[in-house]
C-alpha positions in Angstrom: 12.8 -71.9 23.5 14.5 -68.5 23.7 13.6 -65.8 21.2 16.3 -64.7 18.8 16.5 -60.9 18.6 18.4 -59.1 15.9 19.9 -55.8 16.9 21.2 -53.5 14.2 23.7 -50.8 14.9 23.6 -47.6 12.8 26.8 -45.7 12.7 26.2 -42.2 11.5 27.4 -38.8 12.8 25.2 -36.3 14.5 25.6 -34.0 11.4 24.4 -36.8 9.1 21.4 -37.5 11.4 20.6 -33.8 11.4 20.6 -33.7 7.6 18.1 -36.6 7.6 15.8 -34.9 10.1 16.0 -31.6 8.2 14.8 -33.3 5.0 12.0 -35.2 6.7 10.6 -32.6 9.1 9.0 -29.4 7.9 9.7 -26.6 10.3 7.1 -23.8 10.8 9.3 -21.3 9.0 9.0 -23.5 5.8 5.3 -24.5 6.3 2.5 -23.2 4.1 0.1 -23.1 7.0 2.1 -20.5 9.0 1.1 -16.8 8.7 4.5 -15.0 8.2 3.2 -11.8 9.9 1.9 -13.2 13.2 3.6 -16.6 13.1 0.4 -18.4 13.9 -0.7 -21.7 12.3 -3.8 -21.8 10.1 -3.9 -25.6 9.6 -7.4 -25.8 11.2 -6.5 -27.8 14.4 -8.3 -25.5 16.8 -7.3 -22.8 19.3 -4.1 -24.5 20.4 -2.5 -23.9 17.0 -3.5 -20.2 17.0 -0.5 -19.4 19.3 2.6 -17.9 17.7 5.2 -20.6 16.9 9.0 -20.3 16.8 10.7 -20.9 13.5 12.0 -24.3 14.5 8.7 -25.6 15.8 7.1 -28.5 13.8 4.1 -30.7 13.8 2.8 -33.8 12.0 0.7 -31.7 9.6 3.5 -29.5 8.2 3.4 -29.0 4.4 6.3 -27.3 2.6 5.3 -24.0 1.1 5.8 -23.3 -2.6 8.8 -21.2 -3.4 
């Protein structure tokens, strides 16, 4: 018997998608683990995170800094 597959189409604009991503993803510039002076991450993930990161970089461990 053939499998029945349901395919959903989401119809949103690129701008709407960008808004969703901006709310869900915490960029380095907004993360509490980033040192504002040297732009390095202090999240404790070893030497690889000790490299300077661009403002728009992000990772799975981002936490929004308090304002």
